[in-house]
DRENTIBA-87417 format. One record per residue (C-alpha): x, y, z; residue number from 1. Coordinates in steps of 0.2 Angstrom, whole numbers, plus 5000, padded with zeros to 4 digits. Example, Ala and Ser with C-alpha at 12.3 -4.5 7.8 and 13.67 -1.06 7.14 Angstrom:
<rs>
+------+------+------+-----+
|    u |    v |    w |   n |
+------+------+------+-----+
| 5062 | 4978 | 5039 |   1 |
| 5068 | 4995 | 5036 |   2 |
+------+------+------+-----+
</rs>
This chain:
<rs>
+------+------+------+-----+
|    u |    v |    w |   n |
+------+------+------+-----+
| 5002 | 4999 | 5001 |   1 |
| 5007 | 5018 | 4998 |   2 |
| 5020 | 5012 | 4984 |   3 |
| 5026 | 5030 | 4980 |   4 |
| 5012 | 5027 | 4966 |   5 |
| 5004 | 5044 | 4962 |   6 |
| 4989 | 5043 | 4973 |   7 |
| 4970 | 5056 | 4974 |   8 |
| 4963 | 5060 | 4991 |   9 |
| 4953 | 5044 | 4987 |  10 |
| 4967 | 5032 | 4985 |  11 |
| 4978 | 5040 | 4999 |  12 |
| 4961 | 5037 | 5010 |  13 |
| 4959 | 5017 | 5005 |  14 |
| 4979 | 5017 | 5009 |  15 |
| 4979 | 5024 | 5025 |  16 |
| 4963 | 5011 | 5029 |  17 |
| 4973 | 4999 | 5023 |  18 |
| 4959 | 4996 | 5010 |  19 |
| 4963 | 4988 | 4997 |  20 |
| 4955 | 4992 | 4976 |  21 |
| 4946 | 4977 | 4974 |  22 |
| 4937 | 4977 | 4991 |  23 |
| 4929 | 4993 | 4980 |  24 |
| 4926 | 4984 | 4968 |  25 |
| 4919 | 4972 | 4974 |  26 |
| 4905 | 4980 | 4986 |  27 |
| 4901 | 4995 | 4974 |  28 |
| 4902 | 4983 | 4960 |  29 |
| 4911 | 4997 | 4950 |  30 |
| 4925 | 4992 | 4936 |  31 |
| 4944 | 4988 | 4942 |  32 |
| 4949 | 5002 | 4928 |  33 |
| 4936 | 5015 | 4934 |  34 |
| 4942 | 5014 | 4953 |  35 |
| 4959 | 5009 | 4949 |  36 |
| 4959 | 5029 | 4940 |  37 |
| 4950 | 5037 | 4954 |  38 |
| 4962 | 5032 | 4966 |  39 |
| 4978 | 5037 | 4956 |  40 |
| 4974 | 5052 | 4947 |  41 |
| 4969 | 5067 | 4955 |  42 |
| 4959 | 5074 | 4941 |  43 |
| 4952 | 5060 | 4936 |  44 |
| 4932 | 5069 | 4933 |  45 |
| 4921 | 5057 | 4944 |  46 |
| 4902 | 5054 | 4940 |  47 |
| 4891 | 5058 | 4955 |  48 |
| 4885 | 5041 | 4952 |  49 |
| 4901 | 5033 | 4953 |  50 |
| 4903 | 5046 | 4968 |  51 |
| 4888 | 5039 | 4976 |  52 |
| 4896 | 5019 | 4975 |  53 |
| 4914 | 5025 | 4981 |  54 |
| 4909 | 5033 | 4995 |  55 |
| 4897 | 5019 | 5001 |  56 |
| 4911 | 5008 | 4998 |  57 |
| 4921 | 5018 | 5010 |  58 |
| 4910 | 5021 | 5022 |  59 |
| 4904 | 5002 | 5024 |  60 |
| 4921 | 4997 | 5025 |  61 |
| 4928 | 5007 | 5037 |  62 |
| 4915 | 5014 | 5046 |  63 |
| 4916 | 5031 | 5045 |  64 |
| 4905 | 5047 | 5040 |  65 |
| 4913 | 5050 | 5024 |  66 |
| 4906 | 5063 | 5012 |  67 |
| 4912 | 5069 | 4993 |  68 |
| 4918 | 5083 | 5001 |  69 |
| 4930 | 5073 | 5009 |  70 |
| 4938 | 5068 | 4991 |  71 |
| 4933 | 5080 | 4977 |  72 |
| 4931 | 5095 | 4987 |  73 |
+------+------+------+-----+
</rs>
């Protein structure tokens, strides 16, 4: 985790909580490519529907009350 790769705020959050991207893929139903793009590219344009699924997965895996402002300002 955190292997020196460029990370978005969402990707950094997953790293901090030791959550693998594959867990997000399984819970959210999003493609591996989408999750990888969101986690690795701070400039990735996230659709609202994708954002909802990503937030739901983060909440489920951490128990934290996260919002879109935590990751996408």
